[in-house]
All heavy atoms as a GROMACS GRO file, in nm:
protein
  589
    1ILE      N    1   0.084  -0.117   0.002
    1ILE     CA    2   0.002   0.001  -0.002
    1ILE      C    3   0.086   0.123   0.000
    1ILE      O    4   0.051   0.225  -0.056
    1ILE     CB    5  -0.100  -0.004   0.119
    1ILE    CG1    6  -0.198  -0.114   0.095
    1ILE    CG2    7  -0.166   0.130   0.140
    1ILE    CD1    8  -0.298  -0.138   0.204
    2ALA      N    9   0.203   0.119   0.061
    2ALA     CA   10   0.290   0.236   0.066
    2ALA      C   11   0.333   0.276  -0.074
    2ALA      O   12   0.345   0.397  -0.099
    2ALA     CB   13   0.414   0.204   0.150
    3TRP      N   14   0.354   0.183  -0.161
    3TRP     CA   15   0.401   0.215  -0.301
    3TRP      C   16   0.289   0.289  -0.376
    3TRP      O   17   0.313   0.377  -0.459
    3TRP     CB   18   0.455   0.095  -0.375
    3TRP     CG   19   0.345  -0.007  -0.411
    3TRP    CD1   20   0.306  -0.115  -0.340
    3TRP    CD2   21   0.267  -0.004  -0.531
    3TRP    NE1   22   0.209  -0.181  -0.407
    3TRP    CE2   23   0.185  -0.117  -0.524
    3TRP    CE3   24   0.263   0.076  -0.644
    3TRP    CZ2   25   0.095  -0.149  -0.623
    3TRP    CZ3   26   0.171   0.046  -0.743
    3TRP    CH2   27   0.088  -0.069  -0.736
    4ILE      N   28   0.165   0.253  -0.341
    4ILE     CA   29   0.051   0.323  -0.412
    4ILE      C   30   0.048   0.469  -0.369
    4ILE      O   31   0.034   0.559  -0.451
    4ILE     CB   32  -0.086   0.251  -0.378
    4ILE    CG1   33  -0.085   0.112  -0.437
    4ILE    CG2   34  -0.200   0.334  -0.429
    4ILE    CD1   35  -0.200   0.027  -0.393
    5THR      N   36   0.063   0.488  -0.236
    5THR     CA   37   0.063   0.624  -0.183
    5THR      C   38   0.182   0.703  -0.244
    5THR      O   39   0.160   0.820  -0.284
    5THR     CB   40   0.079   0.620  -0.028
    5THR    OG1   41  -0.033   0.549   0.025
    5THR    CG2   42   0.078   0.761   0.028
    6GLN      N   43   0.298   0.642  -0.251
    6GLN     CA   44   0.414   0.708  -0.310
    6GLN      C   45   0.390   0.743  -0.452
    6GLN      O   46   0.424   0.854  -0.499
    6GLN     CB   47   0.538   0.625  -0.296
    6GLN     CG   48   0.664   0.688  -0.350
    6GLN     CD   49   0.698   0.820  -0.278
    6GLN    OE1   50   0.675   0.834  -0.162
    6GLN    NE2   51   0.756   0.913  -0.356
    7ASP      N   52   0.334   0.649  -0.529
    7ASP     CA   53   0.306   0.678  -0.673
    7ASP      C   54   0.208   0.790  -0.689
    7ASP      O   55   0.230   0.877  -0.777
    7ASP     CB   56   0.250   0.549  -0.736
    7ASP     CG   57   0.231   0.566  -0.888
    7ASP    OD1   58   0.333   0.582  -0.958
    7ASP    OD2   59   0.117   0.559  -0.935
    8ILE      N   60   0.101   0.793  -0.610
    8ILE     CA   61   0.003   0.903  -0.620
    8ILE      C   62   0.070   1.033  -0.586
    8ILE      O   63   0.048   1.138  -0.648
    8ILE     CB   64  -0.115   0.871  -0.533
    8ILE    CG1   65  -0.191   0.756  -0.598
    8ILE    CG2   66  -0.206   0.993  -0.518
    8ILE    CD1   67  -0.306   0.697  -0.519
    9ARG      N   68   0.151   1.033  -0.477
    9ARG     CA   69   0.218   1.158  -0.440
    9ARG      C   70   0.308   1.214  -0.549
    9ARG      O   71   0.312   1.329  -0.581
    9ARG     CB   72   0.309   1.137  -0.314
    9ARG     CG   73   0.391   1.259  -0.276
    9ARG     CD   74   0.464   1.244  -0.147
    9ARG     NE   75   0.380   1.241  -0.031
    9ARG     CZ   76   0.303   1.339   0.010
    9ARG    NH1   77   0.297   1.453  -0.055
    9ARG    NH2   78   0.235   1.332   0.125
   10GLU      N   79   0.381   1.122  -0.619
   10GLU     CA   80   0.469   1.159  -0.728
   10GLU      C   81   0.388   1.219  -0.845
   10GLU      O   82   0.419   1.318  -0.907
   10GLU     CB   83   0.549   1.041  -0.779
   10GLU     CG   84   0.658   0.999  -0.686
   10GLU     CD   85   0.728   0.873  -0.719
   10GLU    OE1   86   0.703   0.818  -0.830
   10GLU    OE2   87   0.802   0.818  -0.640
   11ARG      N   88   0.273   1.159  -0.877
   11ARG     CA   89   0.189   1.208  -0.981
   11ARG      C   90   0.132   1.350  -0.951
   11ARG      O   91   0.129   1.435  -1.040
   11ARG     CB   92   0.074   1.108  -1.010
   11ARG     CG   93   0.122   0.985  -1.073
   11ARG     CD   94   0.010   0.876  -1.082
   11ARG     NE   95   0.065   0.747  -1.120
   11ARG     CZ   96   0.083   0.705  -1.246
   11ARG    NH1   97   0.051   0.785  -1.352
   11ARG    NH2   98   0.130   0.592  -1.268
   12ILE      N   99   0.094   1.368  -0.826
   12ILE     CA  100   0.047   1.502  -0.786
   12ILE      C  101   0.158   1.600  -0.799
   12ILE      O  102   0.138   1.714  -0.848
   12ILE     CB  103  -0.016   1.495  -0.648
   12ILE    CG1  104  -0.142   1.412  -0.647
   12ILE    CG2  105  -0.040   1.638  -0.592
   12ILE    CD1  106  -0.198   1.381  -0.508
   13THR      N  107   0.280   1.563  -0.758
   13THR     CA  108   0.398   1.651  -0.764
   13THR      C  109   0.425   1.688  -0.910
   13THR      O  110   0.472   1.800  -0.940
   13THR     CB  111   0.521   1.588  -0.699
   13THR    OG1  112   0.487   1.561  -0.564
   13THR    CG2  113   0.642   1.674  -0.709
   14GLU      N  114   0.403   1.591  -1.002
   14GLU     CA  115   0.426   1.612  -1.141
   14GLU      C  116   0.316   1.695  -1.208
   14GLU      O  117   0.323   1.730  -1.327
   14GLU     CB  118   0.436   1.475  -1.215
   14GLU     CG  119   0.561   1.399  -1.178
   14GLU     CD  120   0.553   1.252  -1.224
   14GLU    OE1  121   0.454   1.214  -1.280
   14GLU    OE2  122   0.658   1.183  -1.201
   15GLY      N  123   0.211   1.729  -1.134
   15GLY     CA  124   0.106   1.819  -1.182
   15GLY      C  125  -0.026   1.754  -1.216
   15GLY      O  126  -0.118   1.822  -1.264
   16VAL      N  127  -0.041   1.627  -1.187
   16VAL     CA  128  -0.168   1.562  -1.209
   16VAL      C  129  -0.265   1.606  -1.099
   16VAL      O  130  -0.236   1.590  -0.979
   16VAL     CB  131  -0.152   1.405  -1.208
   16VAL    CG1  132  -0.292   1.341  -1.226
   16VAL    CG2  133  -0.058   1.361  -1.318
   17PRO      N  134  -0.378   1.661  -1.134
   17PRO     CA  135  -0.476   1.703  -1.029
   17PRO      C  136  -0.526   1.581  -0.952
   17PRO      O  137  -0.561   1.478  -1.014
   17PRO     CB  138  -0.591   1.769  -1.108
   17PRO     CG  139  -0.531   1.798  -1.246
   17PRO     CD  140  -0.424   1.696  -1.267
   18PRO      N  141  -0.533   1.588  -0.820
   18PRO     CA  142  -0.580   1.471  -0.741
   18PRO      C  143  -0.712   1.418  -0.785
   18PRO      O  144  -0.732   1.294  -0.782
   18PRO     CB  145  -0.585   1.527  -0.596
   18PRO     CG  146  -0.486   1.640  -0.598
   18PRO     CD  147  -0.492   1.700  -0.734
   19HIS      N  148  -0.803   1.505  -0.832
   19HIS     CA  149  -0.932   1.453  -0.868
   19HIS      C  150  -0.932   1.370  -0.998
   19HIS      O  151  -1.030   1.309  -1.036
   19HIS     CB  152  -1.034   1.569  -0.881
   19HIS     CG  153  -1.007   1.660  -0.999
   19HIS    ND1  154  -0.923   1.772  -0.990
   19HIS    CD2  155  -1.055   1.657  -1.126
   19HIS    CE1  156  -0.917   1.828  -1.107
   19HIS    NE2  157  -0.998   1.765  -1.190
   20GLU      N  158  -0.818   1.372  -1.066
   20GLU     CA  159  -0.806   1.287  -1.190
   20GLU      C  160  -0.741   1.153  -1.165
   20GLU      O  161  -0.713   1.074  -1.256
   20GLU     CB  162  -0.727   1.364  -1.293
   20GLU     CG  163  -0.802   1.479  -1.352
   20GLU     CD  164  -0.735   1.543  -1.466
   20GLU    OE1  165  -0.633   1.493  -1.523
   20GLU    OE2  166  -0.774   1.652  -1.508
   21ILE      N  167  -0.712   1.126  -1.037
   21ILE     CA  168  -0.647   0.999  -0.998
   21ILE      C  169  -0.748   0.908  -0.935
   21ILE      O  170  -0.823   0.950  -0.847
   21ILE     CB  171  -0.527   1.024  -0.898
   21ILE    CG1  172  -0.425   1.118  -0.964
   21ILE    CG2  173  -0.468   0.895  -0.855
   21ILE    CD1  174  -0.318   1.162  -0.869
   22ALA      N  175  -0.755   0.783  -0.982
   22ALA     CA  176  -0.849   0.686  -0.927
   22ALA      C  177  -0.776   0.563  -0.884
   22ALA      O  178  -0.680   0.519  -0.947
   22ALA     CB  179  -0.956   0.648  -1.034
   23VAL      N  180  -0.828   0.502  -0.777
   23VAL     CA  181  -0.777   0.373  -0.733
   23VAL      C  182  -0.897   0.278  -0.726
   23VAL      O  183  -0.997   0.307  -0.661
   23VAL     CB  184  -0.710   0.386  -0.591
   23VAL    CG1  185  -0.667   0.250  -0.541
   23VAL    CG2  186  -0.595   0.481  -0.596
   24ILE      N  187  -0.885   0.170  -0.795
   24ILE     CA  188  -0.994   0.072  -0.796
   24ILE      C  189  -0.945  -0.057  -0.729
   24ILE      O  190  -0.837  -0.109  -0.763
   24ILE     CB  191  -1.040   0.044  -0.938
   24ILE    CG1  192  -1.087   0.172  -1.006
   24ILE    CG2  193  -1.150  -0.065  -0.940
   24ILE    CD1  194  -1.114   0.155  -1.154
   25THR      N  195  -1.019  -0.106  -0.632
   25THR     CA  196  -0.982  -0.227  -0.561
   25THR      C  197  -1.096  -0.322  -0.566
   25THR      O  198  -1.211  -0.290  -0.588
   25THR     CB  199  -0.944  -0.201  -0.412
   25THR    OG1  200  -1.063  -0.150  -0.349
   25THR    CG2  201  -0.832  -0.098  -0.403
   26LYS      N  202  -1.061  -0.452  -0.546
   26LYS     CA  203  -1.161  -0.557  -0.544
   26LYS      C  204  -1.239  -0.557  -0.414
   26LYS      O  205  -1.360  -0.581  -0.412
   26LYS     CB  206  -1.095  -0.690  -0.565
   26LYS     CG  207  -1.190  -0.803  -0.577
   26LYS     CD  208  -1.121  -0.933  -0.617
   26LYS     CE  209  -1.227  -1.045  -0.634
   26LYS     NZ  210  -1.164  -1.170  -0.674
   27LYS      N  211  -1.176  -0.519  -0.305
   27LYS     CA  212  -1.242  -0.524  -0.174
   27LYS      C  213  -1.237  -0.386  -0.109
   27LYS      O  214  -1.137  -0.317  -0.118
   27LYS     CB  215  -1.168  -0.625  -0.083
   27LYS     CG  216  -1.176  -0.765  -0.139
   27LYS     CD  217  -1.123  -0.865  -0.039
   27LYS     CE  218  -1.123  -1.006  -0.096
   27LYS     NZ  219  -1.246  -1.074  -0.081
   28ASN      N  220  -1.347  -0.353  -0.044
   28ASN     CA  221  -1.354  -0.221   0.024
   28ASN      C  222  -1.252  -0.211   0.137
   28ASN      O  223  -1.199  -0.103   0.160
   28ASN     CB  224  -1.496  -0.201   0.081
   28ASN     CG  225  -1.596  -0.169  -0.026
   28ASN    OD1  226  -1.562  -0.117  -0.133
   28ASN    ND2  227  -1.724  -0.198  -0.002
   29LYS      N  228  -1.218  -0.320   0.200
   29LYS     CA  229  -1.118  -0.317   0.306
   29LYS      C  230  -0.985  -0.262   0.256
   29LYS      O  231  -0.919  -0.183   0.318
   29LYS     CB  232  -1.102  -0.455   0.368
   29LYS     CG  233  -1.003  -0.458   0.484
   29LYS     CD  234  -0.994  -0.595   0.544
   29LYS     CE  235  -0.898  -0.594   0.663
   29LYS     NZ  236  -0.886  -0.722   0.728
   30THR      N  237  -0.946  -0.312   0.136
   30THR     CA  238  -0.822  -0.259   0.069
   30THR      C  239  -0.835  -0.114   0.043
   30THR      O  240  -0.737  -0.038   0.064
   30THR     CB  241  -0.791  -0.337  -0.056
   30THR    OG1  242  -0.791  -0.479  -0.028
   30THR    CG2  243  -0.657  -0.296  -0.115
   31LEU      N  244  -0.947  -0.072  -0.004
   31LEU     CA  245  -0.968   0.069  -0.034
   31LEU      C  246  -0.956   0.155   0.094
   31LEU      O  247  -0.896   0.261   0.089
   31LEU     CB  248  -1.103   0.090  -0.102
   31LEU     CG  249  -1.133   0.229  -0.161
   31LEU    CD1  250  -1.033   0.259  -0.270
   31LEU    CD2  251  -1.277   0.228  -0.216
   32ASP      N  252  -1.010   0.103   0.197
   32ASP     CA  253  -1.004   0.173   0.330
   32ASP      C  254  -0.854   0.190   0.374
   32ASP      O  255  -0.814   0.298   0.422
   32ASP     CB  256  -1.080   0.098   0.435
   32ASP     CG  257  -1.232   0.111   0.414
   32ASP    OD1  258  -1.274   0.197   0.347
   32ASP    OD2  259  -1.302   0.022   0.469
   33LEU      N  260  -0.776   0.085   0.358
   33LEU     CA  261  -0.634   0.093   0.396
   33LEU      C  262  -0.557   0.192   0.309
   33LEU      O  263  -0.478   0.267   0.358
   33LEU     CB  264  -0.569  -0.048   0.383
   33LEU     CG  265  -0.619  -0.149   0.478
   33LEU    CD1  266  -0.563  -0.286   0.445
   33LEU    CD2  267  -0.579  -0.112   0.623
   34ILE      N  268  -0.585   0.194   0.182
   34ILE     CA  269  -0.522   0.290   0.091
   34ILE      C  270  -0.565   0.433   0.128
   34ILE      O  271  -0.482   0.521   0.132
   34ILE     CB  272  -0.550   0.258  -0.057
   34ILE    CG1  273  -0.487   0.127  -0.096
   34ILE    CG2  274  -0.508   0.368  -0.150
   34ILE    CD1  275  -0.537   0.070  -0.233
   35ALA      N  276  -0.687   0.454   0.151
   35ALA     CA  277  -0.742   0.588   0.188
   35ALA      C  278  -0.672   0.632   0.319
   35ALA      O  279  -0.633   0.751   0.328
   35ALA     CB  280  -0.893   0.582   0.210
   36LYS      N  281  -0.658   0.544   0.414
   36LYS     CA  282  -0.596   0.581   0.542
   36LYS      C  283  -0.446   0.621   0.513
   36LYS      O  284  -0.399   0.724   0.575
   36LYS     CB  285  -0.599   0.459   0.637
   36LYS     CG  286  -0.545   0.488   0.775
   36LYS     CD  287  -0.559   0.371   0.869
   36LYS     CE  288  -0.497   0.402   0.999
   36LYS     NZ  289  -0.509   0.284   1.088
   37SER      N  290  -0.384   0.548   0.428
   37SER     CA  291  -0.240   0.579   0.398
   37SER      C  292  -0.229   0.718   0.327
   37SER      O  293  -0.144   0.797   0.357
   37SER     CB  294  -0.179   0.471   0.310
   37SER     OG  295  -0.048   0.504   0.272
   38LEU      N  296  -0.322   0.740   0.230
   38LEU     CA  297  -0.317   0.870   0.156
   38LEU      C  298  -0.348   0.984   0.254
   38LEU      O  299  -0.280   1.086   0.250
   38LEU     CB  300  -0.426   0.865   0.048
   38LEU     CG  301  -0.393   0.773  -0.066
   38LEU    CD1  302  -0.515   0.754  -0.163
   38LEU    CD2  303  -0.268   0.821  -0.148
   39LEU      N  304  -0.447   0.968   0.340
   39LEU     CA  305  -0.480   1.072   0.435
   39LEU      C  306  -0.365   1.103   0.530
   39LEU      O  307  -0.345   1.220   0.570
   39LEU     CB  308  -0.609   1.034   0.508
   39LEU     CG  309  -0.739   1.045   0.423
   39LEU    CD1  310  -0.856   0.980   0.503
   39LEU    CD2  311  -0.763   1.182   0.376
   40SER      N  312  -0.294   0.997   0.570
   40SER     CA  313  -0.180   1.022   0.658
   40SER      C  314  -0.071   1.102   0.593
   40SER      O  315   0.015   1.160   0.663
   40SER     CB  316  -0.121   0.885   0.706
   40SER     OG  317  -0.048   0.825   0.603
   41GLN      N  318  -0.071   1.109   0.464
   41GLN     CA  319   0.027   1.191   0.386
   41GLN      C  320  -0.036   1.325   0.337
   41GLN      O  321   0.016   1.385   0.249
   41GLN     CB  322   0.083   1.114   0.270
   41GLN     CG  323   0.152   0.986   0.308
   41GLN     CD  324   0.277   1.017   0.385
   41GLN    OE1  325   0.361   1.097   0.341
   41GLN    NE2  326   0.297   0.950   0.498
   42SER      N  327  -0.153   1.356   0.395
   42SER     CA  328  -0.228   1.476   0.356
   42SER      C  329  -0.266   1.479   0.208
   42SER      O  330  -0.270   1.586   0.143
   42SER     CB  331  -0.149   1.604   0.392
   42SER     OG  332  -0.120   1.609   0.528
   43ILE      N  333  -0.292   1.363   0.151
   43ILE     CA  334  -0.341   1.352   0.015
   43ILE      C  335  -0.489   1.342   0.014
   43ILE      O  336  -0.542   1.251   0.084
   43ILE     CB  337  -0.276   1.232  -0.057
   43ILE    CG1  338  -0.123   1.249  -0.066
   43ILE    CG2  339  -0.333   1.216  -0.197
   43ILE    CD1  340  -0.049   1.129  -0.117
   44PRO      N  341  -0.561   1.430  -0.052
   44PRO     CA  342  -0.708   1.423  -0.045
   44PRO      C  343  -0.767   1.292  -0.101
   44PRO      O  344  -0.714   1.237  -0.194
   44PRO     CB  345  -0.749   1.546  -0.133
   44PRO     CG  346  -0.638   1.576  -0.215
   44PRO     CD  347  -0.515   1.532  -0.142
   45VAL      N  348  -0.878   1.253  -0.037
   45VAL     CA  349  -0.940   1.127  -0.072
   45VAL      C  350  -1.092   1.146  -0.082
   45VAL      O  351  -1.150   1.218   0.000
   45VAL     CB  352  -0.912   1.021   0.035
   45VAL    CG1  353  -0.992   0.894   0.010
   45VAL    CG2  354  -0.766   0.988   0.045
   46SER      N  355  -1.150   1.084  -0.184
   46SER     CA  356  -1.293   1.082  -0.193
   46SER      C  357  -1.334   0.934  -0.227
   46SER      O  358  -1.298   0.884  -0.334
   46SER     CB  359  -1.341   1.175  -0.305
   46SER     OG  360  -1.481   1.161  -0.322
   47LEU      N  361  -1.404   0.876  -0.132
   47LEU     CA  362  -1.442   0.735  -0.158
   47LEU      C  363  -1.579   0.722  -0.217
   47LEU      O  364  -1.670   0.794  -0.186
   47LEU     CB  365  -1.443   0.657  -0.022
   47LEU     CG  366  -1.309   0.646   0.054
   47LEU    CD1  367  -1.330   0.582   0.185
   47LEU    CD2  368  -1.212   0.571  -0.033
   48SER      N  369  -1.592   0.631  -0.310
   48SER     CA  370  -1.722   0.602  -0.375
   48SER      C  371  -1.741   0.453  -0.377
   48SER      O  372  -1.661   0.380  -0.435
   48SER     CB  373  -1.724   0.655  -0.513
   48SER     OG  374  -1.848   0.621  -0.580
   49ARG      N  375  -1.850   0.414  -0.313
   49ARG     CA  376  -1.880   0.269  -0.305
   49ARG      C  377  -2.022   0.241  -0.355
   49ARG      O  378  -2.075   0.136  -0.329
   49ARG     CB  379  -1.870   0.216  -0.163
   49ARG     CG  380  -1.729   0.233  -0.109
   49ARG     CD  381  -1.725   0.187   0.033
   49ARG     NE  382  -1.594   0.229   0.091
   49ARG     CZ  383  -1.561   0.215   0.211
   49ARG    NH1  384  -1.651   0.174   0.297
   49ARG    NH2  385  -1.445   0.246   0.254
   50SER      N  386  -2.072   0.334  -0.431
   50SER     CA  387  -2.213   0.320  -0.473
   50SER      C  388  -2.235   0.215  -0.578
   50SER      O  389  -2.343   0.170  -0.600
   50SER     CB  390  -2.266   0.454  -0.520
   50SER     OG  391  -2.188   0.501  -0.625
   51SER      N  392  -2.128   0.183  -0.654
   51SER     CA  393  -2.148   0.085  -0.760
   51SER      C  394  -2.034  -0.022  -0.754
   51SER      O  395  -1.928   0.007  -0.712
   51SER     CB  396  -2.149   0.155  -0.898
   51SER     OG  397  -2.028   0.212  -0.922
   52ASP      N  398  -2.069  -0.136  -0.804
   52ASP     CA  399  -1.972  -0.247  -0.809
   52ASP      C  400  -1.916  -0.247  -0.952
   52ASP      O  401  -1.981  -0.292  -1.046
   52ASP     CB  402  -2.036  -0.377  -0.775
   52ASP     CG  403  -1.941  -0.490  -0.766
   52ASP    OD1  404  -1.824  -0.472  -0.806
   52ASP    OD2  405  -1.981  -0.604  -0.730
   53ILE      N  406  -1.795  -0.195  -0.971
   53ILE     CA  407  -1.738  -0.187  -1.103
   53ILE      C  408  -1.723  -0.319  -1.171
   53ILE      O  409  -1.731  -0.331  -1.294
   53ILE     CB  410  -1.602  -0.113  -1.100
   53ILE    CG1  411  -1.555  -0.080  -1.244
   53ILE    CG2  412  -1.496  -0.196  -1.028
   53ILE    CD1  413  -1.484   0.043  -1.259
   54PHE      N  414  -1.710  -0.423  -1.093
   54PHE     CA  415  -1.692  -0.555  -1.148
   54PHE      C  416  -1.822  -0.610  -1.212
   54PHE      O  417  -1.822  -0.713  -1.280
   54PHE     CB  418  -1.635  -0.652  -1.049
   54PHE     CG  419  -1.495  -0.609  -0.999
   54PHE    CD1  420  -1.476  -0.542  -0.885
   54PHE    CD2  421  -1.389  -0.632  -1.086
   54PHE    CE1  422  -1.350  -0.497  -0.845
   54PHE    CE2  423  -1.262  -0.588  -1.049
   54PHE     CZ  424  -1.244  -0.527  -0.928
   55GLU      N  425  -1.936  -0.547  -1.185
   55GLU     CA  426  -2.059  -0.586  -1.243
   55GLU      C  427  -2.093  -0.505  -1.365
   55GLU      O  428  -2.194  -0.534  -1.434
   55GLU     CB  429  -2.173  -0.570  -1.137
   55GLU     CG  430  -2.156  -0.661  -1.018
   55GLU     CD  431  -2.159  -0.809  -1.055
   55GLU    OE1  432  -2.238  -0.848  -1.144
   55GLU    OE2  433  -2.082  -0.885  -0.994
   56SER      N  434  -2.012  -0.406  -1.401
   56SER     CA  435  -2.045  -0.323  -1.515
   56SER      C  436  -2.028  -0.401  -1.646
   56SER      O  437  -1.954  -0.497  -1.656
   56SER     CB  438  -1.959  -0.202  -1.520
   56SER     OG  439  -1.828  -0.233  -1.564
   57GLU      N  440  -2.106  -0.360  -1.747
   57GLU     CA  441  -2.106  -0.433  -1.876
   57GLU      C  442  -1.967  -0.432  -1.937
   57GLU      O  443  -1.918  -0.531  -1.993
   57GLU     CB  444  -2.206  -0.364  -1.969
   57GLU     CG  445  -2.224  -0.440  -2.098
   57GLU     CD  446  -2.333  -0.378  -2.186
   57GLU    OE1  447  -2.429  -0.319  -2.128
   57GLU    OE2  448  -2.318  -0.386  -2.304
   58VAL      N  449  -1.897  -0.319  -1.931
   58VAL     CA  450  -1.765  -0.306  -1.988
   58VAL      C  451  -1.666  -0.402  -1.922
   58VAL      O  452  -1.593  -0.472  -1.989
   58VAL     CB  453  -1.711  -0.162  -1.978
   58VAL    CG1  454  -1.570  -0.153  -2.026
   58VAL    CG2  455  -1.802  -0.066  -2.062
   59ILE      N  456  -1.667  -0.408  -1.794
   59ILE     CA  457  -1.576  -0.495  -1.719
   59ILE      C  458  -1.615  -0.644  -1.752
   59ILE      O  459  -1.518  -0.722  -1.771
   59ILE     CB  460  -1.584  -0.467  -1.568
   59ILE    CG1  461  -1.535  -0.330  -1.535
   59ILE    CG2  462  -1.499  -0.576  -1.494
   59ILE    CD1  463  -1.392  -0.297  -1.577
   60GLN      N  464  -1.736  -0.676  -1.759
   60GLN     CA  465  -1.776  -0.813  -1.795
   60GLN      C  466  -1.727  -0.849  -1.940
   60GLN      O  467  -1.682  -0.960  -1.958
   60GLN     CB  468  -1.928  -0.828  -1.783
   60GLN     CG  469  -1.980  -0.824  -1.640
   60GLN     CD  470  -1.923  -0.935  -1.556
   60GLN    OE1  471  -1.912  -1.048  -1.596
   60GLN    NE2  472  -1.879  -0.896  -1.438
   61MET      N  473  -1.730  -0.754  -2.029
   61MET     CA  474  -1.682  -0.780  -2.163
   61MET      C  475  -1.534  -0.799  -2.160
   61MET      O  476  -1.478  -0.891  -2.222
   61MET     CB  477  -1.718  -0.663  -2.255
   61MET     CG  478  -1.680  -0.686  -2.401
   61MET     SD  479  -1.715  -0.550  -2.511
   61MET     CE  480  -1.882  -0.511  -2.475
   62ILE      N  481  -1.461  -0.718  -2.089
   62ILE     CA  482  -1.316  -0.732  -2.077
   62ILE      C  483  -1.281  -0.869  -2.011
   62ILE      O  484  -1.191  -0.937  -2.060
   62ILE     CB  485  -1.253  -0.616  -1.994
   62ILE    CG1  486  -1.270  -0.487  -2.073
   62ILE    CG2  487  -1.110  -0.648  -1.957
   62ILE    CD1  488  -1.236  -0.364  -1.992
   63ARG      N  489  -1.357  -0.904  -1.917
   63ARG     CA  490  -1.338  -1.035  -1.850
   63ARG      C  491  -1.355  -1.153  -1.953
   63ARG      O  492  -1.268  -1.241  -1.958
   63ARG     CB  493  -1.429  -1.053  -1.731
   63ARG     CG  494  -1.413  -1.182  -1.659
   63ARG     CD  495  -1.505  -1.187  -1.536
   63ARG     NE  496  -1.490  -1.311  -1.467
   63ARG     CZ  497  -1.547  -1.421  -1.501
   63ARG    NH1  498  -1.629  -1.433  -1.597
   63ARG    NH2  499  -1.529  -1.535  -1.422
   64ARG      N  500  -1.460  -1.146  -2.033
   64ARG     CA  501  -1.484  -1.250  -2.131
   64ARG      C  502  -1.372  -1.256  -2.235
   64ARG      O  503  -1.330  -1.364  -2.273
   64ARG     CB  504  -1.616  -1.227  -2.199
   64ARG     CG  505  -1.741  -1.265  -2.111
   64ARG     CD  506  -1.867  -1.265  -2.183
   64ARG     NE  507  -1.907  -1.136  -2.243
   64ARG     CZ  508  -1.978  -1.042  -2.180
   64ARG    NH1  509  -2.017  -1.066  -2.054
   64ARG    NH2  510  -2.006  -0.933  -2.239
   65ILE      N  511  -1.325  -1.136  -2.276
   65ILE     CA  512  -1.216  -1.135  -2.371
   65ILE      C  513  -1.090  -1.198  -2.310
   65ILE      O  514  -1.021  -1.277  -2.379
   65ILE     CB  515  -1.184  -0.987  -2.418
   65ILE    CG1  516  -1.306  -0.940  -2.504
   65ILE    CG2  517  -1.058  -0.979  -2.495
   65ILE    CD1  518  -1.298  -0.792  -2.530
   66LEU      N  519  -1.061  -1.161  -2.187
   66LEU     CA  520  -0.939  -1.220  -2.123
   66LEU      C  521  -0.952  -1.368  -2.107
   66LEU      O  522  -0.852  -1.440  -2.124
   66LEU     CB  523  -0.912  -1.150  -1.986
   66LEU     CG  524  -0.872  -1.002  -2.001
   66LEU    CD1  525  -0.871  -0.938  -1.859
   66LEU    CD2  526  -0.740  -0.986  -2.065
   67LEU      N  527  -1.069  -1.413  -2.067
   67LEU     CA  528  -1.088  -1.555  -2.054
   67LEU      C  529  -1.073  -1.627  -2.190
   67LEU      O  530  -1.011  -1.737  -2.199
   67LEU     CB  531  -1.227  -1.588  -1.996
   67LEU     CG  532  -1.242  -1.556  -1.844
   67LEU    CD1  533  -1.388  -1.570  -1.809
   67LEU    CD2  534  -1.153  -1.644  -1.764
   68PHE      N  535  -1.124  -1.570  -2.294
   68PHE     CA  536  -1.105  -1.624  -2.427
   68PHE      C  537  -0.960  -1.633  -2.464
   68PHE      O  538  -0.908  -1.737  -2.513
   68PHE     CB  539  -1.184  -1.544  -2.528
   68PHE     CG  540  -1.156  -1.582  -2.677
   68PHE    CD1  541  -1.205  -1.703  -2.724
   68PHE    CD2  542  -1.072  -1.509  -2.753
   68PHE    CE1  543  -1.179  -1.744  -2.851
   68PHE    CE2  544  -1.045  -1.544  -2.883
   68PHE     CZ  545  -1.097  -1.660  -2.932
   69LEU      N  546  -0.888  -1.524  -2.444
   69LEU     CA  547  -0.745  -1.517  -2.476
   69LEU      C  548  -0.665  -1.620  -2.397
   69LEU      O  549  -0.577  -1.687  -2.446
   69LEU     CB  550  -0.685  -1.380  -2.456
   69LEU     CG  551  -0.737  -1.272  -2.554
   69LEU    CD1  552  -0.688  -1.134  -2.511
   69LEU    CD2  553  -0.700  -1.301  -2.698
   70ASP      N  554  -0.702  -1.634  -2.270
   70ASP     CA  555  -0.636  -1.735  -2.185
   70ASP      C  556  -0.666  -1.874  -2.237
   70ASP      O  557  -0.576  -1.958  -2.231
   70ASP     CB  558  -0.687  -1.720  -2.042
   70ASP     CG  559  -0.617  -1.811  -1.947
   70ASP    OD1  560  -0.491  -1.808  -1.940
   70ASP    OD2  561  -0.683  -1.893  -1.878
   71SER      N  562  -0.782  -1.898  -2.289
   71SER     CA  563  -0.814  -2.035  -2.339
   71SER      C  564  -0.733  -2.068  -2.464
   71SER      O  565  -0.710  -2.185  -2.492
   71SER     CB  566  -0.965  -2.044  -2.376
   71SER     OG  567  -0.993  -1.975  -2.491
   72LEU      N  568  -0.683  -1.968  -2.533
   72LEU     CA  569  -0.598  -1.988  -2.651
   72LEU      C  570  -0.461  -2.042  -2.620
   72LEU      O  571  -0.391  -2.099  -2.699
   72LEU     CB  572  -0.590  -1.867  -2.738
   72LEU     CG  573  -0.718  -1.815  -2.798
   72LEU    CD1  574  -0.693  -1.686  -2.872
   72LEU    CD2  575  -0.786  -1.917  -2.888
   73THR      N  576  -0.416  -2.014  -2.497
   73THR     CA  577  -0.279  -2.054  -2.456
   73THR      C  578  -0.271  -2.191  -2.400
   73THR      O  579  -0.164  -2.240  -2.372
   73THR     CB  580  -0.227  -1.952  -2.349
   73THR    OG1  581  -0.309  -1.957  -2.236
   73THR    CG2  582  -0.224  -1.809  -2.407
   74VAL      N  583  -0.382  -2.256  -2.382
   74VAL     CA  584  -0.386  -2.393  -2.330
   74VAL      C  585  -0.356  -2.496  -2.430
   74VAL      O  586  -0.373  -2.492  -2.548
   74VAL     CB  587  -0.521  -2.422  -2.259
   74VAL    CG1  588  -0.524  -2.570  -2.211
   74VAL    CG2  589  -0.543  -2.326  -2.147
   0.00000   0.00000   0.00000
């Protein structure tokens, strides 16, 4: 988690606005740990848990494509 915080800090230092940086995690617990780390470094955080990105149509399509590609390597 420390490397994520460091990477975000470097991007902000390079001029990337914080509101243009997103962190997507599979579990909310991981997101909470990252948010805590960012806040400890005075990096602004806005959490959104209203939707499950893994249920979106686009993510499902990407998943099917990856599974198909993986099946070609067997």
